[in-house]
PDB file of N, CA, C and O in Angstrom:
ATOM      1  N   MET A   1     -36.643 -12.452  26.259  1.00  0.00           N
ATOM      2  CA  MET A   1     -37.588 -12.948  26.405  1.00  0.00           C
ATOM      3  C   MET A   1     -38.562 -12.120  25.547  1.00  0.00           C
ATOM      4  O   MET A   1     -39.681 -12.562  25.286  1.00  0.00           O
ATOM      5  N   LYS A   2     -38.113 -10.842  25.078  1.00  0.00           N
ATOM      6  CA  LYS A   2     -38.534 -10.126  23.974  1.00  0.00           C
ATOM      7  C   LYS A   2     -38.389 -11.045  22.372  1.00  0.00           C
ATOM      8  O   LYS A   2     -39.201 -11.187  21.458  1.00  0.00           O
ATOM      9  N   GLU A   3     -37.334 -11.423  22.510  1.00  0.00           N
ATOM     10  CA  GLU A   3     -36.776 -12.231  21.133  1.00  0.00           C
ATOM     11  C   GLU A   3     -37.973 -13.348  20.835  1.00  0.00           C
ATOM     12  O   GLU A   3     -38.469 -13.482  19.716  1.00  0.00           O
ATOM     13  N   PHE A   4     -38.378 -14.157  22.033  1.00  0.00           N
ATOM     14  CA  PHE A   4     -38.921 -15.091  22.011  1.00  0.00           C
ATOM     15  C   PHE A   4     -40.761 -14.620  21.367  1.00  0.00           C
ATOM     16  O   PHE A   4     -41.388 -15.012  20.383  1.00  0.00           O
ATOM     17  N   LEU A   5     -41.093 -13.694  22.413  1.00  0.00           N
ATOM     18  CA  LEU A   5     -42.043 -13.345  21.870  1.00  0.00           C
ATOM     19  C   LEU A   5     -42.036 -12.580  20.559  1.00  0.00           C
ATOM     20  O   LEU A   5     -43.139 -12.777  20.048  1.00  0.00           O
ATOM     21  N   LEU A   6     -41.314 -11.814  19.796  1.00  0.00           N
ATOM     22  CA  LEU A   6     -41.261 -11.613  18.550  1.00  0.00           C
ATOM     23  C   LEU A   6     -41.014 -12.296  17.700  1.00  0.00           C
ATOM     24  O   LEU A   6     -41.145 -11.823  16.571  1.00  0.00           O
ATOM     25  N   ILE A   7     -40.590 -13.575  17.826  1.00  0.00           N
ATOM     26  CA  ILE A   7     -40.647 -14.705  17.010  1.00  0.00           C
ATOM     27  C   ILE A   7     -41.831 -15.216  16.908  1.00  0.00           C
ATOM     28  O   ILE A   7     -42.317 -15.399  15.792  1.00  0.00           O
ATOM     29  N   LEU A   8     -42.492 -15.532  18.028  1.00  0.00           N
ATOM     30  CA  LEU A   8     -44.081 -16.202  18.416  1.00  0.00           C
ATOM     31  C   LEU A   8     -44.934 -15.342  17.667  1.00  0.00           C
ATOM     32  O   LEU A   8     -45.782 -16.004  17.068  1.00  0.00           O
ATOM     33  N   GLY A   9     -45.034 -14.039  17.462  1.00  0.00           N
ATOM     34  CA  GLY A   9     -45.833 -12.933  17.272  1.00  0.00           C
ATOM     35  C   GLY A   9     -45.425 -13.037  15.606  1.00  0.00           C
ATOM     36  O   GLY A   9     -46.430 -13.201  14.915  1.00  0.00           O
ATOM     37  N   SER A  10     -44.741 -13.003  15.192  1.00  0.00           N
ATOM     38  CA  SER A  10     -44.303 -13.048  13.691  1.00  0.00           C
ATOM     39  C   SER A  10     -44.787 -14.637  13.318  1.00  0.00           C
ATOM     40  O   SER A  10     -45.709 -14.765  12.513  1.00  0.00           O
ATOM     41  N   ALA A  11     -44.201 -15.757  13.868  1.00  0.00           N
ATOM     42  CA  ALA A  11     -44.841 -16.743  13.305  1.00  0.00           C
ATOM     43  C   ALA A  11     -46.392 -16.954  13.253  1.00  0.00           C
ATOM     44  O   ALA A  11     -47.004 -17.599  12.401  1.00  0.00           O
ATOM     45  N   THR A  12     -46.900 -16.295  14.313  1.00  0.00           N
ATOM     46  CA  THR A  12     -48.369 -16.379  14.674  1.00  0.00           C
ATOM     47  C   THR A  12     -49.108 -15.635  13.137  1.00  0.00           C
ATOM     48  O   THR A  12     -49.646 -16.312  12.261  1.00  0.00           O
ATOM     49  N   VAL A  13     -48.995 -14.446  13.110  1.00  0.00           N
ATOM     50  CA  VAL A  13     -49.114 -13.739  12.120  1.00  0.00           C
ATOM     51  C   VAL A  13     -48.753 -14.215  10.430  1.00  0.00           C
ATOM     52  O   VAL A  13     -49.326 -13.736   9.451  1.00  0.00           O
ATOM     53  N   LEU A  14     -47.988 -14.957  10.401  1.00  0.00           N
ATOM     54  CA  LEU A  14     -47.432 -15.414   9.049  1.00  0.00           C
ATOM     55  C   LEU A  14     -48.112 -16.714   9.139  1.00  0.00           C
ATOM     56  O   LEU A  14     -48.239 -17.173   8.004  1.00  0.00           O
ATOM     57  N   MET A  15     -48.682 -17.622  10.199  1.00  0.00           N
ATOM     58  CA  MET A  15     -49.490 -18.640   9.870  1.00  0.00           C
ATOM     59  C   MET A  15     -50.722 -18.202   9.436  1.00  0.00           C
ATOM     60  O   MET A  15     -51.276 -18.543   8.391  1.00  0.00           O
ATOM     61  N   GLY A  16     -51.108 -17.482  10.220  1.00  0.00           N
ATOM     62  CA  GLY A  16     -52.936 -16.424   9.750  1.00  0.00           C
ATOM     63  C   GLY A  16     -52.938 -15.868   8.487  1.00  0.00           C
ATOM     64  O   GLY A  16     -54.018 -15.705   7.920  1.00  0.00           O
ATOM     65  N   LEU A  17     -51.691 -15.485   7.845  1.00  0.00           N
ATOM     66  CA  LEU A  17     -51.624 -15.104   6.630  1.00  0.00           C
ATOM     67  C   LEU A  17     -51.954 -16.548   5.384  1.00  0.00           C
ATOM     68  O   LEU A  17     -52.644 -16.652   4.369  1.00  0.00           O
ATOM     69  N   ILE A  18     -51.063 -17.446   6.134  1.00  0.00           N
ATOM     70  CA  ILE A  18     -50.978 -18.621   4.726  1.00  0.00           C
ATOM     71  C   ILE A  18     -52.478 -18.762   5.216  1.00  0.00           C
ATOM     72  O   ILE A  18     -53.273 -18.034   4.621  1.00  0.00           O
ATOM     73  N   PHE A  19     -53.024 -19.637   6.271  1.00  0.00           N
ATOM     74  CA  PHE A  19     -54.142 -19.871   6.095  1.00  0.00           C
ATOM     75  C   PHE A  19     -55.597 -19.175   5.600  1.00  0.00           C
ATOM     76  O   PHE A  19     -56.583 -19.793   5.199  1.00  0.00           O
ATOM     77  N   ALA A  20     -55.468 -17.866   5.727  1.00  0.00           N
ATOM     78  CA  ALA A  20     -55.938 -16.934   5.054  1.00  0.00           C
ATOM     79  C   ALA A  20     -55.740 -17.110   3.430  1.00  0.00           C
ATOM     80  O   ALA A  20     -56.743 -17.424   2.788  1.00  0.00           O
ATOM     81  N   GLY A  21     -54.674 -16.951   2.834  1.00  0.00           N
ATOM     82  CA  GLY A  21     -54.424 -17.138   1.609  1.00  0.00           C
ATOM     83  C   GLY A  21     -54.983 -18.665   0.822  1.00  0.00           C
ATOM     84  O   GLY A  21     -55.263 -18.703  -0.376  1.00  0.00           O
ATOM     85  N   LEU A  22     -55.067 -19.772   1.672  1.00  0.00           N
ATOM     86  CA  LEU A  22     -55.376 -20.698   1.092  1.00  0.00           C
ATOM     87  C   LEU A  22     -56.711 -21.054   1.105  1.00  0.00           C
ATOM     88  O   LEU A  22     -57.311 -21.917   0.464  1.00  0.00           O
ATOM     89  N   SER A  23     -57.234 -19.938   2.263  1.00  0.00           N
ATOM     90  CA  SER A  23     -58.783 -20.358   1.843  1.00  0.00           C
ATOM     91  C   SER A  23     -59.790 -18.954   1.087  1.00  0.00           C
ATOM     92  O   SER A  23     -61.006 -18.762   1.104  1.00  0.00           O
ATOM     93  N   LEU A  24     -58.865 -18.300   0.580  1.00  0.00           N
ATOM     94  CA  LEU A  24     -59.206 -17.308  -0.507  1.00  0.00           C
ATOM     95  C   LEU A  24     -60.159 -17.959  -1.585  1.00  0.00           C
ATOM     96  O   LEU A  24     -61.244 -17.519  -1.966  1.00  0.00           O
ATOM     97  N   ARG A  25     -59.501 -19.117  -1.996  1.00  0.00           N
ATOM     98  CA  ARG A  25     -60.621 -19.892  -3.200  1.00  0.00           C
ATOM     99  C   ARG A  25     -61.958 -20.137  -2.736  1.00  0.00           C
ATOM    100  O   ARG A  25     -63.066 -20.001  -3.256  1.00  0.00           O
ATOM    101  N   ILE A  26     -61.608 -20.484  -1.764  1.00  0.00           N
ATOM    102  CA  ILE A  26     -62.849 -21.759  -1.145  1.00  0.00           C
ATOM    103  C   ILE A  26     -64.027 -20.115  -0.685  1.00  0.00           C
ATOM    104  O   ILE A  26     -65.184 -19.963  -1.076  1.00  0.00           O
ATOM    105  N   LEU A  27     -63.388 -19.336   0.029  1.00  0.00           N
ATOM    106  CA  LEU A  27     -64.343 -18.300   0.558  1.00  0.00           C
ATOM    107  C   LEU A  27     -64.890 -17.453  -0.681  1.00  0.00           C
ATOM    108  O   LEU A  27     -66.118 -17.457  -0.778  1.00  0.00           O
ATOM    109  N   LEU A  28     -64.257 -16.800  -1.549  1.00  0.00           N
ATOM    110  CA  LEU A  28     -64.918 -16.306  -3.021  1.00  0.00           C
ATOM    111  C   LEU A  28     -65.792 -16.920  -3.871  1.00  0.00           C
ATOM    112  O   LEU A  28     -66.759 -16.358  -4.385  1.00  0.00           O
ATOM    113  N   GLU A  29     -65.378 -18.420  -4.083  1.00  0.00           N
ATOM    114  CA  GLU A  29     -66.213 -19.135  -5.226  1.00  0.00           C
ATOM    115  C   GLU A  29     -67.777 -19.044  -4.556  1.00  0.00           C
ATOM    116  O   GLU A  29     -68.099 -18.678  -3.426  1.00  0.00           O
ATOM    117  N   LYS A  30     -68.513 -19.455  -5.539  1.00  0.00           N
ATOM    118  CA  LYS A  30     -70.321 -19.507  -5.102  1.00  0.00           C
ATOM    119  C   LYS A  30     -70.240 -20.640  -4.158  1.00  0.00           C
ATOM    120  O   LYS A  30     -70.647 -20.576  -2.998  1.00  0.00           O
ATOM    121  N   ASN A  31     -69.642 -21.795  -4.758  1.00  0.00           N
ATOM    122  CA  ASN A  31     -70.019 -23.161  -4.069  1.00  0.00           C
ATOM    123  C   ASN A  31     -68.727 -23.797  -3.604  1.00  0.00           C
ATOM    124  O   ASN A  31     -68.642 -25.011  -3.417  1.00  0.00           O
ATOM    125  N   GLY A  32     -67.660 -22.905  -3.408  1.00  0.00           N
ATOM    126  CA  GLY A  32     -66.509 -23.206  -2.850  1.00  0.00           C
ATOM    127  C   GLY A  32     -66.477 -24.297  -1.765  1.00  0.00           C
ATOM    128  O   GLY A  32     -67.116 -24.260  -0.713  1.00  0.00           O
ATOM    129  N   ARG A  33     -65.689 -25.218  -2.144  1.00  0.00           N
ATOM    130  CA  ARG A  33     -65.373 -26.280  -1.571  1.00  0.00           C
ATOM    131  C   ARG A  33     -64.001 -26.921  -1.297  1.00  0.00           C
ATOM    132  O   ARG A  33     -63.219 -26.941  -2.248  1.00  0.00           O
ATOM    133  N   PHE A  34     -63.625 -27.420  -0.186  1.00  0.00           N
ATOM    134  CA  PHE A  34     -61.748 -27.826  -0.081  1.00  0.00           C
ATOM    135  C   PHE A  34     -62.034 -29.006  -1.141  1.00  0.00           C
ATOM    136  O   PHE A  34     -63.058 -29.687  -1.201  1.00  0.00           O
ATOM    137  N   PRO A  35     -60.708 -29.105  -2.098  1.00  0.00           N
ATOM    138  CA  PRO A  35     -60.405 -30.262  -3.184  1.00  0.00           C
ATOM    139  C   PRO A  35     -60.619 -31.610  -2.502  1.00  0.00           C
ATOM    140  O   PRO A  35     -60.411 -31.851  -1.313  1.00  0.00           O
ATOM    141  N   SER A  36     -60.951 -32.236  -3.194  1.00  0.00           N
ATOM    142  CA  SER A  36     -61.383 -34.096  -2.834  1.00  0.00           C
ATOM    143  C   SER A  36     -59.754 -34.340  -2.734  1.00  0.00           C
ATOM    144  O   SER A  36     -58.943 -33.907  -3.552  1.00  0.00           O
ATOM    145  N   THR A  37     -59.448 -35.105  -1.587  1.00  0.00           N
ATOM    146  CA  THR A  37     -58.057 -35.640  -1.606  1.00  0.00           C
ATOM    147  C   THR A  37     -58.366 -37.048  -1.463  1.00  0.00           C
ATOM    148  O   THR A  37     -57.408 -37.803  -1.630  1.00  0.00           O
ATOM    149  N   SER A  38     -59.388 -37.527  -1.216  1.00  0.00           N
ATOM    150  CA  SER A  38     -60.054 -38.948  -1.393  1.00  0.00           C
ATOM    151  C   SER A  38     -59.543 -39.580  -2.663  1.00  0.00           C
ATOM    152  O   SER A  38     -59.675 -38.768  -3.579  1.00  0.00           O
ATOM    153  N   ILE A  39     -58.931 -40.881  -3.137  1.00  0.00           N
ATOM    154  CA  ILE A  39     -58.465 -41.427  -4.004  1.00  0.00           C
ATOM    155  C   ILE A  39     -59.908 -41.666  -4.398  1.00  0.00           C
ATOM    156  O   ILE A  39     -60.210 -41.050  -5.420  1.00  0.00           O
ATOM    157  N   GLY A  40     -61.054 -42.517  -3.780  1.00  0.00           N
ATOM    158  CA  GLY A  40     -62.194 -43.048  -3.896  1.00  0.00           C
ATOM    159  C   GLY A  40     -63.062 -41.793  -4.813  1.00  0.00           C
ATOM    160  O   GLY A  40     -63.769 -42.129  -5.764  1.00  0.00           O
ATOM    161  N   ARG A  41     -62.948 -40.646  -4.495  1.00  0.00           N
ATOM    162  CA  ARG A  41     -64.337 -39.287  -4.974  1.00  0.00           C
ATOM    163  C   ARG A  41     -63.174 -38.534  -6.067  1.00  0.00           C
ATOM    164  O   ARG A  41     -63.657 -37.585  -6.685  1.00  0.00           O
ATOM    165  N   ASN A  42     -62.117 -38.759  -6.288  1.00  0.00           N
ATOM    166  CA  ASN A  42     -61.115 -37.673  -7.073  1.00  0.00           C
ATOM    167  C   ASN A  42     -61.567 -38.250  -8.738  1.00  0.00           C
ATOM    168  O   ASN A  42     -61.569 -39.435  -9.071  1.00  0.00           O
ATOM    169  N   LYS A  43     -61.738 -37.699  -9.159  1.00  0.00           N
ATOM    170  CA  LYS A  43     -62.382 -37.701 -11.071  1.00  0.00           C
ATOM    171  C   LYS A  43     -61.133 -37.932 -11.592  1.00  0.00           C
ATOM    172  O   LYS A  43     -61.384 -38.113 -12.783  1.00  0.00           O
ATOM    173  N   GLU A  44     -60.306 -38.007 -11.496  1.00  0.00           N
ATOM    174  CA  GLU A  44     -58.880 -37.667 -12.084  1.00  0.00           C
ATOM    175  C   GLU A  44     -58.180 -39.317 -11.859  1.00  0.00           C
ATOM    176  O   GLU A  44     -57.615 -40.079 -12.643  1.00  0.00           O
ATOM    177  N   MET A  45     -58.448 -39.392 -10.749  1.00  0.00           N
ATOM    178  CA  MET A  45     -57.716 -41.043 -10.334  1.00  0.00           C
ATOM    179  C   MET A  45     -58.828 -41.801 -10.954  1.00  0.00           C
ATOM    180  O   MET A  45     -58.531 -42.917 -11.379  1.00  0.00           O
ATOM    181  N   LYS A  46     -59.868 -41.462 -11.064  1.00  0.00           N
ATOM    182  CA  LYS A  46     -61.003 -42.861 -11.737  1.00  0.00           C
ATOM    183  C   LYS A  46     -60.623 -42.664 -13.109  1.00  0.00           C
ATOM    184  O   LYS A  46     -60.377 -43.795 -13.526  1.00  0.00           O
ATOM    185  N   LYS A  47     -60.431 -41.781 -14.091  1.00  0.00           N
ATOM    186  CA  LYS A  47     -60.278 -41.894 -15.138  1.00  0.00           C
ATOM    187  C   LYS A  47     -59.513 -42.377 -15.224  1.00  0.00           C
ATOM    188  O   LYS A  47     -59.671 -43.359 -15.950  1.00  0.00           O
ATOM    189  N   ARG A  48     -57.859 -42.182 -14.558  1.00  0.00           N
ATOM    190  CA  ARG A  48     -57.067 -43.221 -14.597  1.00  0.00           C
ATOM    191  C   ARG A  48     -56.908 -44.879 -13.940  1.00  0.00           C
ATOM    192  O   ARG A  48     -55.853 -45.450 -13.664  1.00  0.00           O
ATOM    193  N   GLY A  49     -57.971 -45.281 -13.837  1.00  0.00           N
ATOM    194  CA  GLY A  49     -58.417 -46.330 -12.989  1.00  0.00           C
ATOM    195  C   GLY A  49     -57.435 -46.382 -11.755  1.00  0.00           C
ATOM    196  O   GLY A  49     -57.160 -47.508 -11.342  1.00  0.00           O
ATOM    197  N   ILE A  50     -57.086 -45.706 -11.360  1.00  0.00           N
ATOM    198  CA  ILE A  50     -56.482 -46.103  -9.699  1.00  0.00           C
ATOM    199  C   ILE A  50     -57.812 -45.866  -8.890  1.00  0.00           C
ATOM    200  O   ILE A  50     -58.684 -45.032  -9.136  1.00  0.00           O
ATOM    201  N   THR A  51     -57.774 -46.677  -7.993  1.00  0.00           N
ATOM    202  CA  THR A  51     -59.018 -46.808  -6.968  1.00  0.00           C
ATOM    203  C   THR A  51     -58.182 -47.002  -5.515  1.00  0.00           C
ATOM    204  O   THR A  51     -56.973 -47.062  -5.289  1.00  0.00           O
ATOM    205  N   CYS A  52     -59.103 -47.058  -4.822  1.00  0.00           N
ATOM    206  CA  CYS A  52     -58.566 -46.633  -3.114  1.00  0.00           C
ATOM    207  C   CYS A  52     -58.655 -48.111  -2.855  1.00  0.00           C
ATOM    208  O   CYS A  52     -59.603 -48.826  -3.179  1.00  0.00           O
ATOM    209  N   VAL A  53     -57.366 -48.554  -2.125  1.00  0.00           N
ATOM    210  CA  VAL A  53     -56.603 -49.547  -1.787  1.00  0.00           C
ATOM    211  C   VAL A  53     -57.812 -50.217  -0.640  1.00  0.00           C
ATOM    212  O   VAL A  53     -57.894 -51.445  -0.599  1.00  0.00           O
ATOM    213  N   LYS A  54     -58.668 -49.438   0.210  1.00  0.00           N
ATOM    214  CA  LYS A  54     -59.736 -50.236   1.029  1.00  0.00           C
ATOM    215  C   LYS A  54     -60.968 -50.576   0.592  1.00  0.00           C
ATOM    216  O   LYS A  54     -61.888 -51.140   1.185  1.00  0.00           O
ATOM    217  N   HIS A  55     -60.861 -50.063  -0.804  1.00  0.00           N
ATOM    218  CA  HIS A  55     -62.287 -50.603  -1.726  1.00  0.00           C
ATOM    219  C   HIS A  55     -61.779 -52.041  -2.303  1.00  0.00           C
ATOM    220  O   HIS A  55     -62.488 -53.044  -2.383  1.00  0.00           O
ATOM    221  N   ASP A  56     -60.419 -51.944  -2.686  1.00  0.00           N
ATOM    222  CA  ASP A  56     -60.310 -52.914  -3.440  1.00  0.00           C
ATOM    223  C   ASP A  56     -60.106 -54.460  -2.154  1.00  0.00           C
ATOM    224  O   ASP A  56     -60.244 -55.667  -2.356  1.00  0.00           O
ATOM    225  N   GLU A  57     -59.782 -53.781  -1.032  1.00  0.00           N
ATOM    226  CA  GLU A  57     -59.779 -55.028  -0.079  1.00  0.00           C
ATOM    227  C   GLU A  57     -61.316 -55.638   0.258  1.00  0.00           C
ATOM    228  O   GLU A  57     -61.667 -56.817   0.293  1.00  0.00           O
ATOM    229  N   ILE A  58     -61.977 -54.615   0.453  1.00  0.00           N
ATOM    230  CA  ILE A  58     -63.208 -54.769   0.544  1.00  0.00           C
ATOM    231  C   ILE A  58     -64.257 -55.964  -0.736  1.00  0.00           C
ATOM    232  O   ILE A  58     -65.187 -56.741  -0.523  1.00  0.00           O
ATOM    233  N   GLN A  59     -63.417 -55.526  -2.182  1.00  0.00           N
ATOM    234  CA  GLN A  59     -64.053 -56.403  -2.960  1.00  0.00           C
ATOM    235  C   GLN A  59     -63.203 -57.408  -2.989  1.00  0.00           C
ATOM    236  O   GLN A  59     -63.807 -58.423  -3.334  1.00  0.00           O
ATOM    237  N   CYS A  60     -62.061 -57.610  -2.786  1.00  0.00           N
ATOM    238  CA  CYS A  60     -61.245 -59.259  -2.651  1.00  0.00           C
ATOM    239  C   CYS A  60     -61.777 -60.064  -1.438  1.00  0.00           C
ATOM    240  O   CYS A  60     -62.152 -61.223  -1.617  1.00  0.00           O
ATOM    241  N   HIS A  61     -61.816 -59.587  -0.414  1.00  0.00           N
ATOM    242  CA  HIS A  61     -62.312 -60.183   0.869  1.00  0.00           C
ATOM    243  C   HIS A  61     -63.724 -60.220   1.460  1.00  0.00           C
ATOM    244  O   HIS A  61     -64.177 -61.069   2.228  1.00  0.00           O
ATOM    245  N   GLY A  62     -64.191 -59.393   1.074  1.00  0.00           N
ATOM    246  CA  GLY A  62     -66.009 -58.826   1.195  1.00  0.00           C
ATOM    247  C   GLY A  62     -65.601 -58.518   2.812  1.00  0.00           C
ATOM    248  O   GLY A  62     -64.570 -58.643   3.474  1.00  0.00           O
ATOM    249  N   LYS A  63     -66.615 -58.173   3.008  1.00  0.00           N
ATOM    250  CA  LYS A  63     -66.739 -57.774   4.771  1.00  0.00           C
ATOM    251  C   LYS A  63     -66.763 -58.675   5.781  1.00  0.00           C
ATOM    252  O   LYS A  63     -67.885 -59.111   6.037  1.00  0.00           O
ATOM    253  N   GLY A  64     -66.038 -59.006   6.305  1.00  0.00           N
ATOM    254  CA  GLY A  64     -66.054 -60.478   7.160  1.00  0.00           C
ATOM    255  C   GLY A  64     -66.099 -61.791   6.507  1.00  0.00           C
ATOM    256  O   GLY A  64     -66.331 -62.773   7.212  1.00  0.00           O
ATOM    257  N   LYS A  65     -65.898 -61.934   5.206  1.00  0.00           N
ATOM    258  CA  LYS A  65     -65.371 -63.111   4.674  1.00  0.00           C
ATOM    259  C   LYS A  65     -64.272 -63.731   4.467  1.00  0.00           C
ATOM    260  O   LYS A  65     -63.442 -63.149   3.769  1.00  0.00           O
ATOM    261  N   SER A  66     -64.005 -64.832   4.906  1.00  0.00           N
ATOM    262  CA  SER A  66     -62.988 -65.071   5.214  1.00  0.00           C
ATOM    263  C   SER A  66     -62.283 -65.342   3.386  1.00  0.00           C
ATOM    264  O   SER A  66     -61.137 -64.963   3.150  1.00  0.00           O
ATOM    265  N   LYS A  67     -63.153 -66.024   2.252  1.00  0.00           N
ATOM    266  CA  LYS A  67     -62.404 -65.802   1.262  1.00  0.00           C
ATOM    267  C   LYS A  67     -63.149 -65.336   0.036  1.00  0.00           C
ATOM    268  O   LYS A  67     -64.347 -65.592  -0.082  1.00  0.00           O
ATOM    269  N   GLY A  68     -62.505 -64.682  -0.851  1.00  0.00           N
ATOM    270  CA  GLY A  68     -63.275 -63.727  -1.851  1.00  0.00           C
ATOM    271  C   GLY A  68     -62.887 -63.899  -3.024  1.00  0.00           C
ATOM    272  O   GLY A  68     -62.145 -64.876  -3.124  1.00  0.00           O
ATOM    273  N   PRO A  69     -63.166 -63.103  -4.397  1.00  0.00           N
ATOM    274  CA  PRO A  69     -63.050 -63.945  -5.596  1.00  0.00           C
ATOM    275  C   PRO A  69     -61.415 -63.452  -6.155  1.00  0.00           C
ATOM    276  O   PRO A  69     -61.083 -63.412  -7.340  1.00  0.00           O
ATOM    277  N   CYS A  70     -60.600 -63.129  -5.071  1.00  0.00           N
ATOM    278  CA  CYS A  70     -59.129 -62.793  -5.513  1.00  0.00           C
ATOM    279  C   CYS A  70     -58.257 -63.370  -4.833  1.00  0.00           C
ATOM    280  O   CYS A  70     -57.044 -63.225  -4.984  1.00  0.00           O
ATOM    281  N   CYS A  71     -58.939 -64.255  -3.814  1.00  0.00           N
ATOM    282  CA  CYS A  71     -57.877 -64.847  -2.718  1.00  0.00           C
ATOM    283  C   CYS A  71     -57.597 -66.046  -3.739  1.00  0.00           C
ATOM    284  O   CYS A  71     -58.248 -66.276  -4.758  1.00  0.00           O
ATOM    285  N   GLY A  72     -56.383 -66.835  -3.212  1.00  0.00           N
ATOM    286  CA  GLY A  72     -55.959 -67.731  -4.196  1.00  0.00           C
ATOM    287  C   GLY A  72     -55.929 -69.271  -3.026  1.00  0.00           C
ATOM    288  O   GLY A  72     -55.596 -70.372  -3.464  1.00  0.00           O
TER     289      GLY A  72
END
């Protein structure tokens, strides 16, 4: 039982340190934010012409339309 509590405590402390390390940049920058992981909002993806599949589907099929400009 002691070993389990030691491992659980060590894992909890380690996870806390990991989350604190990941959040340092966000906390210390003036307007710190989490990096955008969405393809639609990522500047580098836009530069390369990579778009979000969801937006491609909407362009192709439209919202609720049966046929769009991409459909054959």
